[in-house]
VOFIGU-117446 format. One record per residue: z, y, x of N, C-alpha, C in turn; residue in three letters. Coordinates in steps of 0.001 Angstrom, whole numbers, padded with zeros to 6 digits, always signed. Layout:
N
ZYXZYXZYXALA;...
This chain:
301
+000044-001050+000997-000114+000089-000048+000099+001300+000839MET;-000569+002362+000586-000812+003466+001549-000688+004753+000203THR;+000018+005448+000817+000219+006597-000196-001259+007806-000105GLN;-001943+008077-001383-002917+008462-001426-002847+010101-002151LYS;-001553+010408-002420-001323+011814-003055+000093+011847-003721GLY;+000329+013273-003811+001633+013069-004685+001655+015134-004918GLN;+002550+014913-005845+002781+016358-006634+004186+016303-006671MET;+005130+017223-006447+006657+016998-007029+006948+018734-007082VAL;+007465+018810-008317+007981+020197-008588+009509+020136-008910ASP;+010167+021066-009398+011557+020694-009775+012024+019635-010592GLY;+011072+018985-011422+011612+017935-012416+010750+016984-012534GLU;+009332+017071-012046+008336+016316-012243+007776+015794-011089ARG;+007271+014380-010997+006935+013807-009741+005553+012955-010135ILE;+004667+013192-009329+003373+012384-009429+003136+011766-008199ARG;+003010+010373-008249+002743+009688-006741+001525+008789-006790PHE;+000589+008841-006081-000678+008041-006127-000709+007120-004924ASP;-001122+005967-004977-001149+005137-003756-002090+004067-004100PHE;-002553+003090-003086-003506+002413-003365-002651+001200-003549SER;-003312+000459-004606-002606-001059-005149-003865-001687-005963HIS;-003837-002867-005956-005303-003543-006478-004777-003837-008153GLU;-003511-004058-008530-003415-004298-009700-002148-003365-010400ARG;-001848-003504-011677-000891-002801-012335+000403-003182-011757ALA;+001235-002209-011494+002547-002348-011254+003512-003085-012276VAL;+004087-004105-012178+004787-004769-013639+005788-003931-013813SER;+006472-004273-015263+007638-003628-015527+008832-004025-014627ALA;+008913-005208-014193+010027-005613-013472+010086-005002-012187ASP;+008733-004528-011497+008568-003938-010126+009056-002235-010375GLU;+008501-001813-011617+009117-000512-011883+010507-000386-011993LEU;+011357-001110-012882+012240-001234-012839+013406-001396-011491ALA;+012661-002141-010551+013367-002271-009440+013265-000863-008563THR;+012043-000234-008478+011698+001078-008069+012794+002303-008574ILE;+013004+002032-009921+014009+003076-010500+015279+002789-009922GLU;+015689+001538-009956+016927+001303-009387+017255+001484-007846THR;+016312+001235-007168+016547+001700-005787+016645+003416-005593GLN;+015712+003834-006205+015580+005408-006140+017043+006009-006707VAL;+017441+005464-007714+018722+005917-008319+019746+005554-007467ASN;+019576+004551-006797+020964+004107-006030+021104+005192-004684GLY;+019863+005463-004188+019871+006769-003185+020505+007971-003633VAL;+019962+008140-004859+020590+009763-005503+021876+009630-005528ILE;+022504+008420-006011+023898+008180-006238+024599+008358-004838LEU;+024060+007921-003843+024699+008365-002491+024780+009420-001944GLN;+024405+010337-002609+024194+011815-002218+023915+012334-000978ASN;+022967+011569-000465+022687+011550+001004+021920+013169+001368THR;+022299+013785+002438+021879+014961+002763+020528+015050+003130LYS;+019866+016119+002489+018573+016249+002898+018357+017260+004156ALA;+017603+016965+005255+017538+017476+006652+015866+017960+006636GLU;+015638+019127+007219+014063+019609+007722+014183+019990+009240THR;+013292+019571+009835+013069+019685+010984+011726+020208+011403LYS;+011544+021176+012259+010113+021287+012802+009738+020527+014068ILE;+008666+019747+013910+008306+018769+014854+006922+018812+015307MET;+006408+018265+016188+005027+018057+016529+004427+017005+015935ALA;+003242+016991+015125+002703+015956+014163+002854+014672+014778PRO;+002415+014437+015929+002545+013010+016425+004135+012447+016366ASP;+005054+013396+016945+006324+013005+017059+006877+012647+015556ALA;+006569+013469+014436+006831+013264+013101+006266+011827+012618ALA;+005094+011566+012740+004466+010329+012426+005054+009014+013400ILE;+005294+009464+014491+006078+008363+015270+007744+007954+014433GLU;+008179+009125+014148+009232+009077+013285+009448+008304+012072ALA;+008249+008092+011457+008341+007470+010323+007423+008344+009152GLY;+007187+009795+009548+006525+010449+008475+005269+010015+008159ALA;+004920+010183+006895+003596+009662+006507+002803+010711+006538MET;+001379+010599+007020+000489+011636+007263-000818+010979+006393ALA;-001360+011812+005390-002327+011577+004505-003654+011696+005069LEU;-004658+010440+005085-005680+010486+005984-006581+011749+005424PHE;-007062+012628+006063-008121+013509+005945-007459+014801+005979GLY;-005951+014871+005789-005318+016163+005929-005114+016689+007312GLU;-005213+017988+007561-005480+018636+009104-003842+019344+009091LYS;-003002+018943+010407-002008+019512+010518-001908+020534+011922TYR;-001436+021487+011679-001161+022524+013136-000541+021935+014115GLY;+000076+022545+015126+000814+022240+016348+002195+021754+015927ASP;+002775+022298+014763+004024+021924+014057+004048+021820+012645ALA;+004826+020913+012477+004879+020384+011054+006455+020408+010452VAL;+006642+021126+009434+008005+020793+008739+008294+019362+008202ARG;+009347+018750+008669+009506+017416+008090+010766+017377+007555VAL;+010487+016604+006288+012011+016584+005133+012267+015047+005428LEU;+013555+014675+005756+014068+013547+005704+015295+013583+005125SER;+015471+012138+004199+016520+011940+003445+017118+010616+004462LEU;+018292+010494+004724+018815+009632+005854+018726+010132+007434GLY;+019010+009117+007871+018855+009652+009570+017622+009344+010172ASP;+016748+010427+010424+015605+010377+010984+015819+009710+012753ILE;+016794+010365+013121+017133+010252+014476+017260+008681+014913ALA;+017804+007909+013881+018013+006653+014193+016750+005822+013794ALA;+015723+006408+013514+014676+005521+012997+014352+005367+011663GLY;+013325+005046+011391+012778+004940+010048+013620+004031+009301GLU;+014303+002859+009680+014662+002025+009268+016176+002547+008206ASP;+016483+003809+009204+017819+004278+008541+017285+005728+007662HIS;+016280+005923+007521+015816+006962+006785+015197+006558+005445ALA;+015548+006678+004339+014834+006643+002856+013681+007148+002787TYR;+013299+008551+003413+012254+009126+003094+011919+010211+004165SER;+010785+010050+004862+010424+010803+005867+009031+011328+005407VAL;+009078+013051+005214+007708+013404+004418+007381+014541+005406GLU;+006018+015106+005587+005661+015963+006309+005567+017084+004941LEU;+006122+017982+004762+006198+018847+003523+006498+020223+003818CYS;+005932+021133+003066+006468+022596+003285+007106+023153+002060GLY;+007470+022398+001068+008224+022859-000039+009623+022956+000117GLY;+010167+023408-000875+011783+023645-001071+012253+022502-001867THR;+013323+021884-001183+013929+020599-001661+015566+020994-001925HIS;+015951+019783-002511+017335+019670-002856+018257+019508-001424VAL;+019512+020174-001277+020247+019938-000302+020746+018565-000159GLY;+021219+017765-000947+021542+016550-001210+021050+015684-002186ARG;+020736+014411-002214+020185+013664-003246+020736+013838-004520THR;+022073+013767-004455+022965+014010-005667+022277+015059-006771GLY;+021769+015985-006084+021497+017247-007008+020222+016704-007742GLU;+019671+015613-007605+018374+015144-008339+019118+014744-009564ILE;+020159+014316-009812+020771+013961-011036+020056+012481-011336GLY;+019087+012249-011914+018569+010817-012230+017057+010774-012351VAL;+016532+009787-011813+015125+009387-011657+014691+008542-012736PHE;+013670+008785-013531+012884+008085-014497+011696+008135-014448LYS;+010716+006966-014390+009276+006758-014361+009080+006656-015995ILE;+008107+007432-016158+007523+007723-017478+006144+006924-017676ILE;+005425+006767-016760+003945+006222-016591+003691+005547-015253SER;+002829+004556-015313+002049+003893-014331+000800+003732-014843GLU;-000323+004300-014223-001605+004244-014393-002610+003905-013358THR;-003965+003576-013811-005143+003400-013006-005655+004759-013015ALA;-006008+005582-011779-006847+006749-011826-008219+006558-011040ILE;-008157+005635-010376-009628+005058-009742-009663+003527-009233ALA;-010582+003048-008779-010654+001844-008419-009604+001417-007321ALA;-008691+000489-007387-007605+000152-006358-006468+001468-006141GLY;-006547+002352-006930-005631+003456-007073-004842+003559-008068ILE;-003629+003527-008023-002695+003862-009201-001731+004901-008986ARG;-001181+005331-010109-000498+006574-010315+000912+006317-010953ARG;+001838+006648-010191+003247+006482-010771+003737+007995-011303ILE;+004158+008322-012605+004518+009631-012631+005964+009568-013141GLU;+006972+010579-012966+008368+010362-013240+009099+011682-013468ALA;+010141+011821-013992+010777+012762-014227+012205+012711-013597VAL;+012969+014118-013288+014080+014029-012695+014841+015019-013571THR;+016241+014937-012861+017287+016108-013637+017117+016387-015019GLY;+017026+017586-015294+017186+017821-016820+015917+017464-017522GLU;+014903+017371-017169+013793+016887-017777+013820+015260-017944ALA;+014443+014598-017111+014743+013017-017120+015645+012954-018342ALA;+016670+013783-018293+017664+013552-019370+017239+013702-020814ARG;+016462+015008-020917+015693+015243-022126+014603+013971-022671LEU;+013972+013252-021612+013198+012423-021796+013825+011227-022501TYR;+015123+010608-021844+015919+009771-022094+016338+010004-023643LEU;+016848+011283-023871+017570+011657-025120+016604+011364-026126GLU;+015204+011794-025803+014216+011568-026754+013720+010149-027163ALA;+013865+009262-026135+013677+007869-026303+014878+007384-027228GLN;+015981+007651-026767+017382+007064-027510+016929+007559-029062ALA;+016641+008830-029378+016261+009239-030745+015395+008377-031515GLY;+014560+008009-030934+013049+007088-031252+013989+005884-031834PHE;+014720+005350-030891+015134+004059-031237+016030+004058-032518ALA;+016656+005332-032304+018089+005488-033501+017051+005678-034771LYS;+015925+006327-034874+015252+006531-036103+014537+005253-036534ALA;+014186+004406-035508+013779+003020-036042+014770+002222-036751ALA;+015886+002469-035836+016987+001402-036541+017537+001862-037911ALA;+017468+003331-038068+017796+003628-039501+016620+003474-040403GLU;+015542+003418-040046+014323+003057-041010+014472+001480-041193GLY;+014687+000661-040408+014728-000751-040576+016277-001032-041152LEU;+016983-000107-040928+018517-000530-041626+018966-001751-040738LYS;+019072-001589-039658+019559-002508-038581+020346-001915-037335ILE;+020905-002389-036593+021564-001785-035366+020465-001635-034264LYS;+020677-000538-033381+019768-000091-032650+019366-001445-031739ILE;+020521-002143-031076+020198-003451-030283+019300-004423-030758SER;+019188-004356-032268+018362-005207-032785+016718-004882-033113ASP;+016409-003673-032764+015279-002891-032800+013954-003795-032343VAL;+014173-004133-030814+012960-004843-030228+012524-005994-030924PRO;+013719-006778-031276+013341-008196-031926+012792-008040-033201ALA;+013234-006963-033873+012582-006859-035361+011056-006102-034982ARG;+011085-005464-034173+009597-004826-033956+008625-005786-033873VAL;+009073-006903-032898+008170-008043-032447+007989-008741-033890LEU;+008942-009171-034640+008953-010089-035734+007874-009471-036928SER;+007902-007900-036846+007148-007294-037806+005526-007077-037215LEU;+005697-007297-035948+004259-007252-035471+003623-008552-035611SER;+004263-009724-035374+003806-010974-035684+003427-011033-037054LYS;+004109-010562-038145+003969-010636-039546+002708-010030-039996GLU;+002464-008758-039191+001277-008091-039514+000012-008694-039190LYS;+000176-009335-038200-001094-009957-037532-001204-011210-038409ARG;-000309-011612-038801-000675-012933-039727-001244-012445-041220ALA;-000663-011212-041689-001161-010973-042733-002701-010491-042492LEU;-002983-009768-041494-004109-009456-041094-005291-010434-041307GLU;-004858-011703-040635-005872-012838-040457-005908-013231-042012LYS;-005110-013340-042550-005053-013919-044065-005769-012729-044940GLU;-005822-011685-044704-006626-010584-045546-008014-010817-045046VAL;-008327-010919-043843-009603-011149-043321-010133-012417-043851SER;-009516-013427-043813-009932-014749-044567-010164-014545-046221LYS;-009240-014003-046858-009589-013730-048187-010882-012729-048609LEU;-011073-011917-047618-012119-010995-047723-013528-011875-047592LYS;-013620-012619-046628-014563-013288-046528-014950-014378-047348LYS;-013775-015044-047966-014020-015996-049332-014670-015194-050393GLU;-014190-013941-050573-014579-013209-051674-015828-012707-051622LEU;-016227-012592-050470-017757-011877-050417-018604-012987-050543ALA;-018350-014292-050219-019176-015468-050232-018834-016174-051696LEU;-018089-015538-052493-017971-015873-053818-016780-016618-054154GLY;-015618-016698-053310-014323-017270-053420-014394-018735-053064GLY;-013009-018990-052854-012697-020670-052575-013186-021025-051209GLY;-013854-020040-050333-014384-020614-049164-015736-021473-049275GLY;-016247-021417-050415-017737-022060-050670-018937-021495-050156ALA;-019973-022192-050006-020962-021552-049074-021709-020701-050060SER;-022436-019839-049473-023344-019006-050381-024439-019928-050720ALA;-025173-019227-052041-026363-019889-052287-027237-020355-051399ALA;-027947-021427-051301-028875-021793-050472-030236-021642-051160VAL;-031095-020945-050264-032579-020695-050716-033538-021604-049798GLU;-034675-021787-050118-035759-022558-049653-036869-021383-049152ASP;-037074-021331-047806-038266-020386-047433-039201-021455-046566ILE;-040325-021779-047256-041193-022651-046762-040584-023789-045995ASP;-039861-024367-046768-039223-025675-046145-037935-025701-045444GLY;-037492-024376-045056-036176-024018-044248-035379-023383-045202VAL;-034091-024193-045193-032715-023881-045803-032517-022405-045277LYS;-032167-021458-046268-031649-020166-045830-030574-019638-046636PHE;-029563-019335-046035-028211-018372-046685-028492-017004-046360ILE;-028444-016052-047291-028567-014634-046844-027536-013925-047857GLY;-027234-013081-047509-026116-012189-048372-025767-010629-047886ARG;-025740-009942-048588-025009-008664-048280-023621-008441-048619VAL;-022808-008064-047547-021335-008330-047961-020614-006977-047800LEU;-019805-006607-048866-019289-005411-048891-017798-005714-048403GLU;-017348-004514-047714-016071-004742-047328-015690-005570-046106GLY;-016730-006355-045527-016401-007236-044450-016750-006626-043018VAL;-015645-006903-041873-016172-006122-040770-017250-006926-039848SER;-017910-006103-039200-018905-006763-038361-018184-008007-037277GLY;-017453-007665-037161-016572-008839-035921-016249-010191-036665LYS;-016133-010067-037987-016160-011222-038584-017324-012151-039136ASP;-018549-011523-038553-019725-012068-038993-020067-013395-038115LEU;-019791-013297-036668-020121-014664-036097-019477-015869-036718ARG;-018173-015442-036646-017407-016875-037508-017869-017211-038725THR;-018293-016273-039605-018716-016618-040894-020089-017535-040853MET;-020904-017027-039981-022317-017494-039821-022128-019155-039415ILE;-021297-019116-038294-021124-020474-037834-020496-021343-038819GLU;-019624-020942-039403-019406-021812-040429-020089-022307-041645GLU;-021273-021452-041955-022249-021615-042811-023414-022453-042275GLN;-023630-022246-040928-024750-022994-040222-024066-024635-040234LYS;-022715-024664-039997-022179-026132-040038-022453-026658-041461GLN;-021969-026044-042611-022436-026351-043908-023817-026777-043910LYS;-024942-026143-043649-026190-026080-043862-026848-027597-043277LEU;-026094-027651-041942-026830-028597-041005-028022-028401-040612GLY;-028886-027983-041376-030369-027258-040657-030836-026118-041634SER;-030816-025037-040859-031228-023542-041649-031018-022437-040698GLY;-031213-021347-041739-031015-019963-040937-029899-019229-041942ILE;-028993-018648-041438-028050-017746-041889-028071-016249-041716VAL;-028120-015308-042676-028256-014104-042098-027267-013353-043320ALA;-026412-012264-042571-025463-011730-043369-025601-010265-042991PHE;-025400-009496-043846-025308-007785-043638-024358-007245-044135VAL;-023204-006898-043458-022092-006328-043788-022022-004836-043792ALA;-021327-004340-044866-021133-002885-045111-019528-002786-045204ILE;-019020-001932-044195-017595-001603-043942-017661-000243-043389ASP;-017009+000810-044265-016504+001899-043589-017831+002927-043128GLY;-018726+002839-044040-019999+003657-043606-020881+003035-042510GLY;-020517+001821-041916-021293+001184-040996-021821-000204-041364LYS;-023173-000527-040770-023627-001734-041177-023885-002890-040105VAL;-023306-003883-040068-023530-004810-039215-024524-005981-039661ALA;-025484-006180-038986-026606-007581-039455-026258-008568-038370VAL;-026308-009830-038811-026110-011052-037861-026917-011988-038463ALA;-027619-012817-037578-028246-013880-037956-028235-015178-036974VAL;-027767-016095-037561-027865-017538-037006-028882-018557-037032GLY;-029427-019383-036245-030383-020286-036298-029673-021781-035909VAL;-029735-022786-036517-029297-023903-036093-030037-024528-035154THR;-029565-025143-034238-030189-025807-032857-031456-026278-033122THR;-031741-027147-034073-033038-027824-034361-034163-026969-034497ASP;-033689-025749-034959-034925-024673-035368-035154-023570-034357LEU;-034466-023725-033241-034667-022580-032242-036091-022384-031472ILE;-036594-023568-031935-038174-023517-030969-038939-023017-032069ASP;-038852-022574-033198-039595-022018-034397-039098-020525-034446ARG;-037522-020373-034551-036931-019189-035013-036246-018608-033920TYR;-036375-017311-033835-035207-016767-032900-034614-015524-033535ASN;-033177-015899-033447-032228-014967-034139-032003-013747-033651ALA;-032513-013463-032287-032637-011982-031697-033780-011342-032534ALA;-034795-011973-032544-036020-011365-033024-035850-010953-034335ILE;-035238-012065-035333-034808-011683-036686-034106-010800-037076LEU;-032959-010697-036263-031886-009644-036377-032423-008089-036101VAL;-033548-008178-035308-034183-006696-035205-034957-006488-036287ASN;-035498-007197-036964-036274-007005-037992-035161-006213-039200LEU;-034149-006760-039328-033245-006413-040025-032630-004965-039639GLY;-032308-004920-038303-031547-003673-037846-032488-002576-037954ALA;-033874-002817-037944-034720-001555-038153-034540-000749-039512GLU;-034045-001576-040479-033896-000888-041690-032620-000345-041864LYS;-031879-000444-041157-030582+000086-041095-030015+001321-040181VAL;-031320+001515-039363-031206+002521-038470-030474+001915-036894GLY;-030700+000705-036568-030158+000258-035347-031035-000586-034491GLY;-030387-001319-033586-030818-002287-032619-029762-003155-032315ARG;-030199-004491-031861-029354-005377-031569-029853-006577-030652GLY;-029209-007612-030337-029719-008567-029490-028930-009753-029486GLY;-029161-010739-028779-028340-012004-028670-029144-013036-028093GLY;-028855-014285-028664-029601-015419-028263-030254-016232-029391LYS;-031344-017188-029214-032186-017655-030137-031254-018315-031188PRO;-029918-018841-030929-029069-019379-032007-028141-018292-032762ASP;-028044-017217-032184-026923-016281-032775-027187-014717-032326MET;-027387-013858-032935-027715-012472-032744-027045-011413-033806ALA;-026626-010128-033339-025925-009371-034087-026768-007781-033820GLN;-026472-006969-034756-027063-005669-034549-026203-004959-035432ALA;-025883-003479-035282-025470-002562-036060-026413-001462-036443GLY;-025787-000742-037445-026462+000665-037709-025633+001393-038907GLY;-026127+002463-039394-025322+003424-040235-026175+003853-041333ASN;-027401+003117-041727-027737+003464-042910-027630+002288-043907ASN;-026346+002572-044562-025994+001957-045617-027028+001467-046857VAL;-027675+002470-047002-028882+002159-048386-029809+001034-047624GLU;-029893+000799-046370-030987+000200-046178-030442-001526-045898GLY;-029356-001757-046295-028778-003359-046422-029582-004126-047170ALA;-030045-003942-048221-030894-004706-049103-032147-005073-048203ASP;-032596-003918-047794-034049-004090-047098-033852-004724-045907GLY;-032726-004647-045156-032712-005330-044205-032520-006887-044207ALA;-031949-007200-045413-032009-008692-045589-033214-009310-045961LEU;-034135-008395-046956-035285-008735-047111-036551-008938-045919ALA;-036176-007977-044963-037003-008149-043887-036865-009312-042955ALA;-035570-009963-042798-035363-011015-042068-035837-012098-042949ILE;-035844-012147-044228-036465-013303-044986-038002-013250-044820LYS;-038685-012109-044858-039949-011961-044636-040466-012669-043361SER;-039243-012327-042265-039900-012808-040832-039763-014127-040854GLY;-038831-014876-041419-038674-016215-041489-039939-016852-042113ILE;-040788-016239-043203-041864-016599-043686-043071-016468-043037GLY;-042999-015460-042145-044135-015431-041319-044237-015943-039939GLU;-042913-016684-039874-042997-017234-038562-043082-018955-038491SER;-043559-019243-039790-043864-020750-040055-045086-021040-039134LYS;
């Protein structure tokens, strides 16, 4: 890990460093514990004017690309004279700092993010800003506990439980929407015959485009041999999907058929010969999209 940049003011800290992965929650907690441990020791902060090479030899971090003069101001927390193993921090810095670490009060990390490939950023607050941040977090927890009518200590478990319930309900709603769109009860949509090819096609209201692939695979299995095309309308957007069973892909290409429909809804799509999907925003063209796909099947005989 190499330091890539930093910003420190009276109450906020930004620290950039090279790292190939996100810093885990446990690692962030360890960092906080170690920093706050040094703060509690109330170590004296010392500054010295040194030659850049001597400062770096003593453990000060120099940023690549930075230019330094004949003398630099070195801030150290701990005993720099005893070597960097005895100094918690040694920095080349020209800013104003606390006299002792205890004046910092408390250190709290508020975010850890990626800012570029291989570069992470930790942001933290100290002093009054940290107190206000922690107070706000406690307030959120208290409000959640009051809303759920439980103890604050029970909030994490209850939120996790509610999240699982929500996902289960969303799956059930999605399943019911698909069944309703196909006529209820999970039955297959009506099967047509287009020049000897079994075809299922339908315009579906209130069905998300992300559900079409699963729906088409289910109908393909029930058909055994044939083509399935669904045009889904949801929230002012249109999704078109076409599936072709394996035995027919030498005659029909789902990617070609789906684009015939996509043209009618103002979009383009793509995929493989057995499954393709497209999107558009011309809701009024949904019926035309389905008709275009059916025509395309007839013309491909």
